[in-house]
C-alpha positions as CSV (number, residue, x, y, z in Angstrom):
1,M,172.8,96.4,97.8
2,F,170.5,97.6,100.5
3,T,167.6,98.2,98.1
4,A,167.9,94.6,96.7
5,Q,168.0,93.1,100.1
6,F,165.0,95.2,101.1
7,L,162.9,94.1,98.1
8,A,163.8,90.5,98.7
9,A,162.8,90.6,102.4
10,L,159.6,92.6,101.6
11,T,158.6,90.0,99.0
12,V,158.8,87.3,101.6
13,L,156.9,89.2,104.2
14,L,154.1,90.3,101.8
15,L,153.7,86.7,100.7
16,L,153.6,85.6,104.3
17,K,151.0,88.2,105.2
18,G,149.0,87.3,102.0
19,G,148.9,83.7,103.2
20,L,147.6,84.7,106.6
21,V,144.9,86.9,104.9
22,V,143.9,84.0,102.7
23,R,143.7,81.7,105.8
24,D,141.4,84.2,107.5
25,L,139.2,84.5,104.3
26,L,138.9,80.7,104.3
27,G,137.1,80.8,107.6
28,A,139.7,81.0,110.3
29,G,138.8,84.6,111.2
30,F,135.7,86.4,112.2
31,K,135.5,89.0,109.5
32,T,133.8,89.3,106.1
33,P,136.1,89.0,103.0
34,S,135.3,92.6,102.1
35,R,136.4,94.0,105.5
36,Q,139.5,91.8,105.5
37,L,140.5,93.0,102.1
38,A,139.7,96.7,102.9
39,E,142.1,96.5,105.9
40,M,145.0,94.9,104.0
41,P,146.8,98.2,103.4
42,L,147.1,98.6,107.2
43,Y,149.2,95.5,107.4
44,V,152.0,96.9,105.3
45,G,153.5,99.3,107.8
46,N,155.3,96.8,110.1
47,D,156.3,94.6,107.1
48,V,158.1,97.6,105.6
49,V,160.0,98.0,108.9
50,G,160.7,94.3,109.0
51,A,162.0,94.3,105.5
52,A,164.2,97.3,106.3
53,L,165.6,95.6,109.4
54,A,166.3,92.4,107.5
55,A,168.0,94.4,104.7
56,V,170.2,96.3,107.1
57,L,171.4,93.1,108.8
58,A,172.0,91.4,105.4
59,T,173.8,94.3,104.0
60,L,176.1,94.6,107.0
61,V,177.0,90.9,106.7
62,V,177.7,90.8,103.0
63,W,179.3,94.3,102.6
64,P,182.8,93.2,103.5
65,L,182.5,90.4,100.9
66,T,181.4,92.9,98.3
67,A,184.4,95.1,99.1
68,A,186.7,92.1,98.8
69,G,185.4,91.4,95.2
70,R,183.8,88.1,95.9
71,P,180.5,88.3,93.9
72,R,179.6,84.6,94.0
73,V,180.2,84.4,97.8
74,V,178.1,87.6,98.1
75,R,175.3,86.0,96.2
76,G,175.5,82.8,98.3
77,A,175.6,84.7,101.6
78,S,172.7,86.8,100.5
79,C,170.6,83.8,99.5
80,G,171.4,82.1,102.9
81,L,170.4,85.2,104.9
82,Q,167.2,85.6,103.0
83,V,166.3,82.0,103.5
84,L,167.2,82.3,107.2
85,H,164.9,85.3,107.5
86,A,162.1,83.4,105.7
87,F,162.4,80.5,108.1
88,F,162.4,82.9,111.1
89,A,159.3,84.6,109.7
90,A,157.5,81.3,109.1
91,F,158.6,79.9,112.6
92,S,157.4,83.1,114.4
93,T,154.1,83.2,112.4
94,G,153.5,79.5,113.2
95,L,153.6,80.5,116.9
96,L,151.2,83.4,116.2
97,L,148.6,81.1,114.6
98,D,148.2,78.8,117.6
99,A,150.1,80.5,120.4
100,G,148.6,84.0,120.1
101,G,151.8,85.9,119.5
102,Y,155.0,86.1,117.5
103,L,158.3,84.9,118.7
104,T,159.5,87.5,121.3
105,R,161.8,87.9,124.2
106,N,158.9,86.9,126.5
107,A,158.1,83.8,124.4
108,L,161.7,82.7,124.8
109,L,161.7,83.4,128.6
110,A,158.5,81.6,129.0
111,T,159.7,78.6,127.0
112,V,162.9,78.2,129.0
113,V,161.2,78.7,132.4
114,D,162.3,75.6,134.5
115,Q,164.8,74.7,131.8
116,Q,168.4,74.1,133.0
117,G,171.7,74.1,131.2
118,S,172.9,75.8,128.0
119,A,170.9,77.3,125.2
120,L,171.3,74.0,123.3
121,D,169.3,72.3,126.1
122,W,166.4,74.7,125.6
123,A,166.1,73.9,121.9
124,P,163.7,70.9,122.4
125,A,161.3,73.1,124.4
126,I,161.3,75.8,121.8
127,W,160.8,73.3,119.0
128,D,157.9,71.5,120.9
129,S,156.2,74.9,121.3
130,F,156.5,75.6,117.6
131,T,155.4,72.1,116.4
132,Q,152.1,72.4,118.2
133,S,151.0,74.7,115.4
134,L,152.2,72.6,112.5
135,T,148.8,71.7,111.2
136,F,148.1,71.7,107.4
137,W,146.1,74.8,107.3
138,N,148.6,76.7,109.4
139,V,151.6,75.6,107.4
140,A,150.2,75.6,103.8
141,P,150.5,79.4,103.3
142,L,154.0,79.4,104.6
143,V,155.8,76.5,102.8
144,V,156.7,78.6,99.7
145,L,158.6,81.2,101.6
146,P,162.1,79.6,101.7
147,G,161.9,79.0,97.9
148,V,160.9,82.5,97.3
149,A,163.6,83.8,99.5
150,L,166.2,81.6,97.7
151,A,165.1,82.9,94.3
152,A,165.0,86.5,95.5
153,G,168.3,86.2,97.2
154,A,170.0,84.8,94.1
155,W,168.5,87.2,91.7
156,L,168.2,90.6,93.5
157,P,171.8,91.0,94.8
158,C,173.0,91.0,91.2
159,G,172.4,94.7,91.4
160,W,170.0,97.6,91.0
161,A,170.7,97.7,87.3
162,R,168.7,94.5,86.6
163,L,165.7,95.9,88.4
164,H,165.5,99.3,86.8
165,R,163.3,98.2,83.9
166,W,160.5,97.2,86.3
167,V,161.1,98.9,89.6
168,R,162.2,102.4,90.0
169,R,163.1,104.3,93.2
170,P,159.7,106.1,93.4
171,V,158.0,102.7,93.8
172,V,160.3,101.8,96.7
173,L,159.7,105.3,98.1
174,L,155.9,104.8,97.7
175,L,156.1,101.6,99.7
176,V,158.1,103.3,102.5
177,V,155.6,106.2,102.6
178,L,152.7,103.7,102.7
179,G,154.4,101.8,105.5
180,G,155.0,105.0,107.4
181,F,151.4,106.0,107.0
182,A,150.2,102.7,108.3
183,L,152.5,102.8,111.3
184,F,151.2,106.3,112.1
185,V,147.5,105.3,111.7
186,L,147.5,101.9,113.4
187,P,148.1,103.0,117.0
188,R,145.6,105.8,116.7
189,M,143.1,103.5,115.1
190,M,143.5,100.9,117.8
191,R,142.9,103.6,120.4
192,G,139.7,104.7,118.5
193,E,140.9,108.0,117.2
194,V,140.7,107.6,113.4
195,G,137.8,107.1,111.0
196,P,134.0,106.7,111.4
197,R,134.3,103.1,112.5
198,R,137.3,103.8,114.5
199,Y,138.0,100.6,116.3
200,R,139.8,97.9,114.3
201,Y,140.8,94.5,115.7
202,L,143.4,93.1,113.2
203,N,144.0,89.8,114.9
204,G,147.8,90.4,115.1
205,L,148.1,90.8,111.3
206,E,149.2,94.4,111.7
207,K,152.4,93.1,113.3
208,S,155.5,91.7,111.6
209,P,157.8,89.0,113.0
210,L,161.2,90.7,113.0
211,P,160.1,94.1,114.4
212,E,158.2,92.3,117.2
213,F,161.2,90.3,118.2
214,V,163.6,93.3,118.0
215,A,161.3,95.6,119.9
216,S,160.7,93.1,122.7
217,C,164.5,92.6,123.1
218,A,165.1,96.3,123.1
219,A,162.3,97.2,125.5
220,P,164.4,97.0,128.7
221,W,167.1,99.2,127.3
222,I,164.6,101.7,125.9
223,R,162.8,101.9,129.2
224,A,166.1,102.4,131.0
225,V,167.0,105.4,128.7
226,A,163.5,107.0,128.8
227,P,161.6,105.5,131.7
228,G,158.7,107.9,132.0
229,P,156.4,107.4,134.9
230,D,157.5,104.3,136.8
231,W,156.8,102.4,140.0
232,T,160.0,102.6,142.0
233,G,159.0,100.3,144.8
234,D,158.6,96.5,145.1
235,P,157.9,95.2,141.5
236,F,155.4,92.9,143.0
237,R,153.6,95.4,145.2
238,F,151.5,98.3,144.0
239,D,149.8,101.1,146.0
240,F,146.1,100.3,145.9
241,S,145.3,102.3,149.0
242,S,142.2,104.5,149.1
243,I,142.5,108.1,147.9
244,V,139.2,109.1,149.5
245,A,139.7,107.5,152.9
246,P,143.3,106.6,153.3
247,G,143.9,104.2,156.2
248,Q,140.3,103.5,156.9
249,E,139.8,99.9,157.9
250,V,137.1,97.8,156.3
251,V,135.8,94.4,157.3
252,T,133.8,91.8,155.5
253,P,131.6,89.1,157.0
254,L,134.3,86.7,155.8
255,V,136.4,87.5,158.9
256,G,134.1,85.1,160.8
257,A,134.8,82.3,158.4
258,E,136.5,79.1,159.5
259,P,139.1,78.2,156.8
260,R,139.5,74.6,155.9
261,R,140.4,72.4,153.0
262,T,137.5,71.7,150.7
263,S,136.8,71.5,147.0
264,L,136.3,74.7,144.9
265,L,133.8,75.6,142.2
266,L,134.3,78.9,140.3
267,V,131.4,79.9,138.1
268,I,132.1,82.8,135.7
269,A,129.1,84.2,133.8
270,E,129.8,85.9,130.5
271,S,128.5,89.5,130.2
272,V,126.5,89.8,133.4
273,G,126.7,93.1,135.1
274,R,125.7,93.6,138.8
275,P,123.0,96.2,137.9
276,T,121.1,93.5,136.0
277,L,120.3,91.8,139.3
278,D,118.2,94.8,140.2
279,W,116.2,95.0,137.0
280,E,112.4,95.0,137.5
281,E,112.1,91.9,135.2
282,N,114.1,90.0,137.8
283,P,116.2,87.9,135.4
284,F,118.0,86.2,138.3
285,P,115.4,84.8,140.7
286,Y,118.0,82.3,142.1
287,L,121.2,84.4,142.2
288,T,119.5,87.3,143.9
289,T,118.5,85.1,146.8
290,L,122.1,84.2,147.6
291,G,123.8,86.3,150.3
292,D,120.8,86.5,152.6
293,Q,121.2,83.1,154.3
294,P,123.8,81.7,156.7
295,G,126.8,80.5,154.8
296,E,126.5,83.1,152.0
297,V,128.2,86.4,151.5
298,A,127.4,88.8,148.5
299,F,129.5,91.7,147.3
300,D,127.5,94.6,145.9
301,A,130.4,96.9,144.9
302,H,132.6,94.4,143.2
303,Y,134.5,95.4,140.1
304,T,136.1,93.6,137.2
305,T,139.5,94.7,136.0
306,W,138.8,94.9,132.3
307,T,136.0,94.7,129.7
308,L,137.7,91.9,127.8
309,T,137.3,88.3,128.9
310,T,140.9,87.1,128.3
311,Q,142.2,90.0,130.4
312,V,139.7,89.2,133.2
313,L,140.7,85.6,133.3
314,F,144.3,86.7,133.9
315,S,143.2,88.8,136.9
316,L,140.9,86.2,138.3
317,L,143.5,83.4,138.2
318,C,146.7,85.3,138.9
319,S,145.5,88.3,140.9
320,E,147.2,90.6,138.5
321,W,146.1,93.8,136.8
322,P,146.1,93.2,133.0
323,Y,148.5,94.6,130.5
324,P,147.1,98.1,129.8
325,S,146.6,97.8,126.1
326,Y,144.2,96.6,123.5
327,R,146.6,93.6,123.3
328,S,145.6,90.9,125.7
329,I,147.8,88.7,127.9
330,T,147.6,85.9,125.2
331,M,149.4,88.2,122.7
332,V,151.9,89.8,125.1
333,N,153.1,87.1,127.5
334,P,150.7,84.1,127.6
335,A,153.1,81.8,129.5
336,I,153.7,84.5,132.2
337,P,155.1,82.7,135.2
338,C,152.6,84.2,137.7
339,R,151.6,81.8,140.4
340,S,147.9,81.2,139.6
341,L,145.0,79.8,141.6
342,P,144.9,76.5,139.7
343,E,148.6,76.0,139.9
344,T,148.5,76.5,143.7
345,L,145.6,74.1,144.1
346,H,147.1,71.5,141.7
347,D,150.3,71.5,143.8
348,A,148.1,71.1,146.9
349,G,146.7,67.8,145.5
350,Y,143.5,69.1,143.9
351,A,142.1,67.7,140.6
352,T,141.8,70.8,138.4
353,A,139.6,71.4,135.3
354,W,138.4,74.2,133.1
355,F,135.1,73.9,131.3
356,T,133.5,76.5,128.9
357,S,130.8,76.5,126.4
358,Q,132.8,78.9,124.3
359,D,135.6,78.5,121.8
360,L,139.1,78.7,123.4
361,N,140.6,79.6,120.1
362,F,139.0,83.0,120.4
363,D,141.6,85.5,121.6
364,R,143.9,82.5,121.9
365,Q,142.6,81.8,125.4
366,M,144.0,78.3,125.3
367,R,147.5,79.8,125.0
368,F,147.2,81.2,128.5
369,L,145.2,78.4,130.1
370,Q,147.7,75.7,129.0
371,Y,150.3,77.0,131.3
372,R,148.0,77.0,134.4
373,R,148.3,73.3,135.2
374,F,144.7,72.3,134.6
375,D,144.4,68.5,134.4
376,L,141.5,68.9,132.0
377,V,140.4,71.7,129.7
378,E,137.2,71.4,127.7
379,D,135.5,73.8,125.3
380,M,132.8,73.8,122.7
381,H,134.9,71.5,120.4
382,T,135.7,68.8,123.0
383,L,132.8,68.8,125.6
384,P,131.0,65.4,125.7
385,G,127.9,65.7,123.6
386,H,129.1,68.8,121.7
387,A,128.4,67.2,118.3
388,S,124.6,67.0,118.9
389,A,124.3,70.1,121.2
390,W,122.6,73.3,120.1
391,K,125.2,75.9,118.9
392,G,124.8,79.6,119.0
393,K,127.1,82.2,117.5
394,W,129.5,82.1,120.5
395,G,129.2,78.7,121.9
396,L,127.2,75.6,123.0
397,D,124.1,75.2,125.1
398,D,125.4,75.7,128.6
399,R,123.5,72.6,129.8
400,I,126.2,70.5,128.1
401,T,128.8,72.2,130.2
402,V,126.9,71.7,133.4
403,Q,126.5,68.0,132.8
404,A,130.2,67.7,131.9
405,I,131.2,69.4,135.2
406,L,129.0,67.2,137.3
407,D,130.2,64.0,135.5
408,W,133.8,65.0,136.1
409,V,133.2,65.9,139.8
410,D,131.5,62.5,140.3
411,R,134.6,60.8,139.0
412,Q,136.8,62.4,141.5
413,D,135.5,60.3,144.4
414,E,136.9,61.8,147.6
415,R,139.7,63.8,146.0
416,P,139.3,67.6,146.4
417,F,138.7,69.3,143.1
418,F,138.9,72.7,141.5
419,A,136.4,73.1,138.7
420,A,136.1,76.5,136.8
421,T,133.5,77.2,134.2
422,L,132.6,80.1,131.9
423,F,129.0,80.2,130.7
424,F,128.2,81.9,127.5
425,A,124.4,82.4,127.2
426,A,124.4,86.1,128.2
427,H,126.8,87.0,125.4
428,H,125.6,89.4,122.8
429,P,123.4,88.8,120.7
430,W,121.6,86.9,123.4
431,T,120.6,83.8,121.4
432,V,119.5,80.9,123.5
433,A,118.6,77.2,122.7
434,P,115.2,76.8,121.0
435,E,113.7,75.2,124.1
436,H,114.2,78.4,125.9
437,A,112.9,80.6,123.1
438,S,109.2,80.1,123.4
439,E,108.5,83.2,121.3
440,R,110.5,85.5,119.1
441,L,111.6,88.7,120.8
442,H,112.4,91.8,118.9
443,R,113.4,94.2,121.7
444,V,117.1,93.9,122.8
445,R,116.2,94.2,126.4
446,D,113.7,91.3,126.2
447,R,116.2,89.0,124.6
448,Q,118.8,90.0,127.1
449,V,116.5,89.3,130.0
450,R,115.7,85.9,128.7
451,A,119.3,85.0,128.2
452,L,120.2,86.2,131.7
453,G,117.4,84.0,133.0
454,V,119.1,81.0,131.2
455,V,122.4,81.8,133.0
456,D,120.5,81.9,136.3
457,D,119.0,78.5,135.6
458,R,122.4,77.0,134.8
459,I,123.9,78.4,138.0
460,R,121.1,76.8,140.0
461,D,121.5,73.5,138.1
462,L,125.1,73.4,138.9
463,V,124.7,74.1,142.6
464,E,121.8,71.7,142.9
465,G,123.8,69.1,141.0
466,L,126.6,69.3,143.5
467,R,123.9,68.8,146.2
468,R,122.7,65.6,144.5
469,L,126.2,64.3,144.4
470,D,126.7,65.0,148.1
471,R,129.5,67.3,147.3
472,L,127.9,70.7,148.1
473,D,128.6,70.4,151.8
474,D,132.3,70.0,151.0
475,T,132.6,72.6,148.3
476,L,133.3,76.3,148.3
477,V,131.3,77.9,145.5
478,V,132.2,81.3,144.0
479,I,129.9,82.9,141.5
480,T,130.9,86.0,139.5
481,A,131.1,87.4,135.9
482,D,133.9,88.4,133.6
483,H,132.3,91.8,132.8
484,G,128.8,93.2,132.1
485,E,127.2,94.5,129.0
486,G,126.5,98.1,128.0
487,C,122.8,99.1,127.9
488,T,123.4,100.9,124.6
489,T,125.9,100.3,121.7
490,A,127.8,103.5,122.7
491,R,128.3,102.2,126.2
492,A,129.0,98.5,125.3
493,R,132.8,98.6,125.3
494,N,133.3,101.4,127.8
495,P,133.7,101.0,131.6
496,Y,130.3,102.2,132.7
497,E,128.8,100.7,135.9
498,E,126.7,98.1,134.0
499,V,129.9,96.9,132.3
500,I,132.5,96.9,135.1
501,R,130.5,96.3,138.3
502,V,129.8,92.6,138.4
503,P,128.2,90.2,140.9
504,L,130.2,88.2,143.4
505,V,128.7,85.6,145.7
506,I,130.6,83.2,147.9
507,L,129.0,80.3,149.7
508,G,130.4,77.1,151.4
509,P,131.0,75.2,154.6
510,Q,133.7,77.7,155.6
511,L,131.0,80.4,156.0
512,A,128.6,78.3,158.1
513,G,128.5,80.9,160.9
514,V,128.5,84.1,158.7
515,Q,126.3,85.9,156.2
516,G,125.8,89.3,154.8
517,R,126.4,91.8,152.0
518,V,129.5,93.9,151.4
519,G,129.0,97.4,150.2
520,F,132.6,98.8,149.9
521,T,134.8,98.5,146.8
522,T,136.3,95.2,146.0
523,S,138.1,93.9,142.9
524,H,138.6,90.7,140.9
525,L,142.2,91.0,142.1
526,D,140.9,90.0,145.6
527,L,139.2,86.8,144.5
528,A,142.2,84.4,144.3
529,P,143.9,85.3,147.6
530,T,140.5,85.3,149.4
531,V,139.7,81.9,148.1
532,L,143.1,80.5,149.0
533,A,142.7,81.9,152.5
534,L,139.3,80.2,152.9
535,L,140.8,77.0,151.7
536,D,143.5,77.4,154.3
537,L,146.3,77.5,151.7
538,P,149.2,79.9,151.5
539,I,148.8,83.0,149.3
540,P,151.6,83.4,146.7
541,C,153.6,86.5,147.2
542,T,153.1,87.6,143.5
543,M,149.3,88.0,144.0
544,K,148.3,91.7,144.2
545,G,144.8,91.3,145.7
546,R,143.9,91.4,149.4
547,D,142.7,88.6,151.5
548,L,139.1,89.6,152.4
549,T,139.0,87.2,155.3
550,R,141.1,89.7,157.3
551,P,140.4,93.4,158.2
552,G,142.4,95.8,156.1
553,P,142.6,99.3,154.8
554,A,140.1,100.5,152.1
555,R,141.5,100.2,148.5
556,V,140.8,101.4,145.0
557,A,139.7,99.1,142.2
558,L,141.5,99.6,138.9
559,F,139.9,98.9,135.6
560,G,140.4,99.3,131.8
561,G,138.2,99.3,128.8
562,R,138.5,98.3,125.1
563,P,138.6,100.6,122.1
564,P,137.1,102.5,120.4
565,R,137.8,104.7,123.4
566,F,140.8,103.4,125.3
567,R,139.9,104.2,128.9
568,L,141.6,103.4,132.2
569,G,140.4,104.4,135.6
570,L,139.7,103.5,139.2
571,V,136.8,103.3,141.7
572,D,137.2,104.5,145.2
573,A,134.4,104.6,147.8
574,G,131.8,105.4,145.2
575,L,133.9,107.9,143.2
576,K,134.9,106.8,139.7
577,Y,137.8,108.4,137.8
578,I,138.2,107.7,134.0
579,I,140.8,108.9,131.6
580,E,140.5,108.4,127.8
581,N,143.5,108.1,125.6
582,D,145.7,109.9,128.1
583,R,143.8,113.1,127.4
584,Q,140.2,113.7,128.5
585,D,139.1,112.6,132.0
586,W,136.0,112.5,134.1
587,V,134.9,112.0,137.7
588,F,131.5,110.5,138.6
589,D,129.8,109.8,141.9
590,V,128.3,106.4,141.0
591,A,126.4,106.1,144.3
592,A,124.4,109.3,143.6
593,D,124.6,109.2,139.8
594,P,124.6,105.5,138.7
595,G,124.0,106.5,135.1
596,E,127.2,108.6,135.1
597,Q,125.6,111.6,133.6
598,H,127.2,114.4,135.7
599,D,130.9,115.0,135.4
600,L,132.3,116.2,138.8
601,I,135.9,116.7,137.8
602,E,135.7,120.5,138.4
603,D,134.2,119.8,141.8
604,R,136.7,117.2,142.9
605,P,140.1,118.4,141.5
606,E,142.2,116.9,144.3
607,F,140.7,113.5,143.8
608,A,141.1,113.8,140.0
609,D,144.8,114.7,140.3
610,A,145.6,111.9,142.7
611,A,143.6,109.4,140.7
612,R,145.2,110.5,137.5
613,E,148.7,110.0,138.9
614,R,147.7,106.6,140.4
615,V,146.4,105.4,137.0
616,R,149.5,106.6,135.2
617,L,151.7,104.7,137.7
618,A,149.5,101.6,137.4
619,E,149.8,101.7,133.7
620,A,153.6,101.9,133.8
621,F,153.7,99.3,136.6
622,S,151.7,96.7,134.8
623,T,153.3,97.3,131.4
624,R,156.8,96.6,132.8
625,L,155.7,93.7,135.0
626,V,153.9,91.8,132.3
627,E,156.6,92.3,129.8
628,E,159.5,91.5,132.1
629,Y,157.8,89.2,134.7
630,Q,160.4,86.5,134.8
631,V,163.3,88.9,135.1
632,L,161.6,90.9,137.8
633,L,160.6,87.7,139.6
634,D,164.2,86.4,139.6
635,G,165.5,89.6,141.1
636,S,162.7,90.2,143.6
637,G,163.3,87.6,146.2
638,C,159.7,86.5,145.8
639,R,159.4,82.7,145.4
640,P,155.7,81.9,144.7
């Protein structure tokens, strides 16, 4: 009985996964057909587990009927269970296609946030969330599943004897072995430990609906039985205190600012590291001048939290350290009920909008942004003028975005606004609109310098555009980057200085009497609370960053990097600690050794031990917080 149920469920899941692969091959993904097909065996592991779970559940339900000698009822019940599993798989995968993740405990918690009453009252919210993904190309590969499940459920439970001519036990055993091998290889491959091209990004296809749902529901109990390293204090407060100089007070020029309610412009430049501002080619003639005049403050030791844009957006808007995994917030808990910067401003009466030249379908960014209470969200598919604009590999000409922002600001009249934008021009491979490409450049450095110059032009255009609209004197402007870009392929995804140290400049009427540069360590976590303080608005208690308008103790800046080498670490007063895959670690003095060539771990063992423990605790802290945010929030007494 179990074998028959297992084969029925596996048939449904393999057809489902095959439909998703076909969908990717038809153009929804970013991979070549050969690479997609070569990776297909890796998808089987979790599907084997899913089929086994479905088979166990179905067998437990129909076994009493079998013992009672009711074969027809057994067959009907088996058909119904298999159809139910097929609908669940289709429903969950429908959420994956547009929402960025399968149906999980977090998805249910996020859906019912602010919902009152019984579970029946939540059903419309869950259904609305699912129906957002009911487009033709999303549904087409899935519609055959209930029919297949019905046929398999009717035929297979008749017994193993009917199958023995075609399928023998070694075939099932081979599938189980293949699934087990894939389950063993996948986590190691994601962490960059297997194969010559070790990193594989499988777009969620390595997962399977039922195991994801069961694992998410079981996580709190598993953590209670085997907690491992854990943060035992306030679930919304972590120890970011300096290891090198504990208790040392640091002060920024922002302590002299005069907070008041103004509009806010947040400019995020894609792939711009702080070291590029010091290149001899001077790709940022405008940006490098900011910070030296009254009303401007620049931060020279400011660090991003991750080397992946989606993770960084979570940190910038919510002042939270990202989920420490290759899986971004859009896959784990996209509707996480953190109290974000746009939500706070929206509730304070601001008009809120997000503009980007990129595609918000990439990494399912829209799934996160749609919960942040933006009045308007525009990307390369919806920006005014997108149809005739120049298109690169990763987005549109950023001039289209600048114009869209200025037009939107002009329509706000006297209402305060919050406009956020993500420019794309500096993204690899540094292709820019033909008007900017006066000659063909073959050296990577030359192409990058030209692309960075285009970003500088767009930042200047935006600031000057606000001046022409007479809104600059009533707007706080924040300019930063999501992350930088490695100077070589080997350094591109890793948290070297050129990747994780990013520019930050703040200018506005609140800073009329102050100016200067900040040389001590700051983090993207600090941006949202600092901005809210400058706007004279309350800072939500969930935000982890510090308000830089007040004196306070020195702190570390936590960061993480993408595979092929999964690295976590922290920066503290010029000392950087990095640990790779929970095994090898390093210490660098980035002030004396900006190229990070000389490992000092043997010379600074006490710092390494303290930093290692802090990073392990941060990993456990953030994992639990992101996965169980709503539950922890309800029990914390924090009301953001």
